[in-house]
N, C-alpha and C positions, 0 to 999 in steps of 0.2 A: 393598551393599558401599560403604563410604565411607572415604576417606583424606585426610590433609593432604598436599598436593602440595608437595614441596621441590625447586625447580628448580636451586638453587645459583646461581653467578655466571656461568658460561660459557654456559649454554644461552640465557638471555634476551638476553645481550649479544652473543653470537657465533654461535649456532646456533638461531635462532628456529624453524626447521622442526622441530626435535626437540620443542619445546613444543607446536607446533600439531598435529603428528601424534600425540603422546601424548594430548592432550586429545580429539582426534577419535576415536581408536581406543577409548579407555576409555569415552567417552560412548556409543559405539555398542554396547559390551559391557555397559552398565548399571552402570558403576563411577562413583560420584560423587566428584569432587575438590573439596576445600575449600582456598581460598587464605588463608594466614595471613601475618602480617608477619614472615616469616623473614629472616635475614641470612646472611652467609657461614657455611659449615659449620665454619670454623676451620682448615682445611687449611694455608693460608699461614703460620700461626703455630706449627705443630706442632713445628718444630725451633728455634724462637726462644724461646718461652715456653710451657711445659707448662700453666701455670695459664691463660694467655690462650687457648690452644687449647681447653682443657676448658670454660672459661666460654662461649666462643663456641658450641661444639657443644651444651652443656647448655641454653643459652637457647632454642635451636631445639626441643630435645626437650621443654622445659618448656612452650613455646607449644602444641605438639601435645597434650601431656598435659592442659593446661587446656581445650582444645577437646574432649577425650575421644576423640581420634583417633590411630590409628597413622600413621606417616609413610612416604610412598611417594616415592622419588626415581628419576628416570631416569638420574642421573649416578653412575657407579660410583665415582668419586673421593669424592663426598659420601657415598655409601653406606658405603664402607670407613672414612671418617673418623668418621662418626657412630657406627658400630658400635665403632670403636676407643675413642672417648670413653666409651661405655657400659662397656666392659671396664675402662678405667682408673679410672673413678669407682667401680666395684664392688670394685676391688682396693686402692685407696689411700684409707683413711679420712680422712687429712689433706687430701688434694686434694678429696675429697667435701665436707668441712666448709667449705673456703674457697670452693668453687663455690656451695654452698648459701647462704652469706652474700652472695655477689655477686648471686645471683638474687633473694634476698629484698629487695635494694635496689630492684628493679623490681616487687616484688609477685608474683614468680614462685616456683615450687617444682617440683622434679622428684623423683619417688619411684622411678623406674625402670620404670614401667608401659608406657611408650611403646615400641612395636616399630618398628624401622627395616627397611624392605623395599625391594629394588630392583624396578624395573618388570618385569623379566623373571621374577622370582620370583612376583610377583603374577599375571602372565599364566599361568604354568605351573602354579602350585600353588593359587592362590585362585580365579581365574576357571576354570582347568582346561583341560587339553589337549583333552578331549572336547568341551567347550563351544566352544572356539575352532574345532575341526574342523567342528562343526555349523554354524558361522556363516560359513564360507568360501563365497563366491559366484563368485569369479574366480581359481581356483587358478593359481599361476605355474609350471606344469609344465615350461616351457621354459627355466627359469633355474637355473644352477649357482652356488651361493653358498658363500663361505668365511666362517665365523663368527669374528669377532674378539672373544675373551673379554675381554681387558684384565686388568690385574694386580689392581686394587683390589677386585674382586668375589671373586676366588678366594683371595687371600692377604693376611694369614695366615688360614688356613682355620678355625682355632679361634675366630677373631673374626667373620669374615664369615658362615660357615656357609651359603654360597651353593650350592656343589656340590663334588664331589671335585676338589681342586686339580690332581691329576695326570692325571685322566681324566674331565673333565667331559662331560656329555651334554645339559644343559638347553637350551643355545642351539641345538644342532643339532635337537633335538626340536621346538623352536618354529619353526625354519626349515622343517622337513618338513611342519608343520601347514599352511603356506601353499601346499603343493604343489611347492615348489622342492626341488632336490636339494642336500643339504648335503655339500660337498666335504671329504674328509679331506686335510689338508695338514700337513706336518711342523712348520712354524713357528707353528701356530695358538695355542700357549700362550706364545709369546715376547712380550716387552714391545714396544709399538709405538714406543718411543724417546722419547716425550714427556717423561718425567721428567728426561731428560738434556739436553734441548735447550738450556736456558739455560747449563748448565755446559760442555757439549761438543757444539756443534751438528753438526760433521762426523760424529762417532760416532752421534749421534741419527739423522741423515739416512741413514747407512748401514744402521742397524737397520730403519728404516722401509722403505727401498727393498728390503732383503732380504726382508721380509715380502711386499711387493707382488709381487716376482718369484716367490717360492715359491707364493703363492696362484694366480698366473696359470699357472705351470708345472703346477700340480696340477689344472688344468681349470676354475678359477673364473672367472666373468664379472663377479662382484660381490663386494666385501668388505663384509660386513654388520656394522654396529657398534651398540652400545647404550651408548656412553659418548661424551660430547662431545669429550673430550680425544683419544681414539683417532681419532675421525672427523676432527677438525680436523688432526691430524697427517698422516693419509693424504692429505687434501685439499691440505695445504700443499706437500708435496713434488711434487705434480703440478699445482700452480697455474699454472705457466708454459706449459702445453701445452693446446691446444684439443682434443686427442684423448688423454685419459688412458689409461694402460696398462690400468687396471682401474677400474671405477666403484665409488664408495663410497656405500653405501645404509644409512640408518637402519632398524633392524628395524621400528620403528613405521610407517615408510613402506611397507616390504614387506608388512607385515600389513594396512595400510590398503588397498593395492591388491587383496590377496587377499579382503578383506572386501567389496570392491566400492564403497569410499568414493570420492567425487570427488577427483581429484588435488589440487585447491586446498585441500580440507579437511585434507590431510596435509602441507601446507606446501611443495608442490613449487614454488610461485612465490617462496618466500622464499630469498634467497641467503645464503651464509656471509658474515658481516661480518668483513672483514680490517682490522686496525689497522696504521697506519703507526707505525714506531718510530724512536727516535733512531739516527743513522748508526752510532754506536759499538756498537750491538747488532744481531746478525743475526737474532734470534728475532722472529717475528711474533706470539708468543703473548701478550704483555702490552703495554700502552701507557699513557701518562699521558693525562689529559683533554685537555691541550693538543694532543697529537699524534693524538687520535682524530678520526674524521670528524665533521663538524659535526652530523650526524644523531644522534650518540650522546653529545654533550656534556651536562653537567648543565644542566637547564632545558628541554631538548628531549625528554627521556625522560619516560614516565609516572613518577609519584612512586615507585611500588613497585619500579622498576628502578634508580633512582638509587643506592641503597646498594650495589648490585652493581658499579657502575662504581667507586665508592670502594674496594670490596674489591679490584678489579683493580689500583688504584694501590698499595694496601697489599701485594698480592702482589709487585709489581715491586720495591718497596723492601726487602721481606724477602728476596727472592732475591738482591738486590745484597749485603745483609748476609751471607748465607750464603756467597756466593762469595768473600768476603774471609777466610773461615775456612780452617783447615787441611784441612777435609773436601773442599774443592774439588779437592785434588790427586788424590783417588780418588773420583770421583763415584759409582762403583758401590756403595761402602759406604754411601752415603746412602739407598739404596733397600732397606731391610730388608723391605719389603712383598713383595719378590719371593721370599721364602722360603715354602715351603709350610707 
């Protein structure tokens, strides 16, 4: 079983533990990952330039197709974005023609053969629940876990085809495989608040904290995530306390523990990288190269990570442009992905 690994921008630059734990778990399960010269999935450009978004996404799909591989991503935002691009390219012949021309300039082509899969889908449906269960060596029977689905994997459901958007079960099934108890909690399908944080930070924080309180009141000790944006959002609202109300845990780390993998192999020693931002902005989600810690400035990163820092700058500029539009008055209308 072999896939092209698409990490996106946030995981390598801000949540390296997710990459480490993903690689460790999949290697242990016999899944081969291939690293290609991928770039941004195109998400930051989706509301600014439809063509730009489609070209960025299609280039990644074309690279995977050239390698003869399907694409696996641990990021639910990238997953939903790439799946949306496939849908748009299939429905709009004019867009498909323009994208084909742009790809041809790089000697690339995309015929639609590449499948885009999220990590959880690969674990549940390709590796298989029975195979996972047989590989468990240290079941986490003492742990009560709340599954944070995230929006981009579930909706729009006719694009992502991840699970039933109104009553999903895949994540809870994977949690139970580890021996942990999957907690039923009322806000499990609510947005984590991350998409609104740039436009309305107070509202975003209220949404995040409401989910944390709900999970805790439902008996959860841990919020389990499989999306870097959800994970970073939960971490950020509890960053100022040494004793968080509830712990945030990546599913790959939970599974790694249950498989009996060494903690270091699952990225437990890797810390969340927090960016300093200009004083006029409250959000820690984006930063310029000048304001980033010296350890992640251009020139100090491996070459394969540098384009992702550039993408972070692009994301910041595009967000500023969007906020000057009329849509900013009603940020909820910007998130059509919340519709089932």
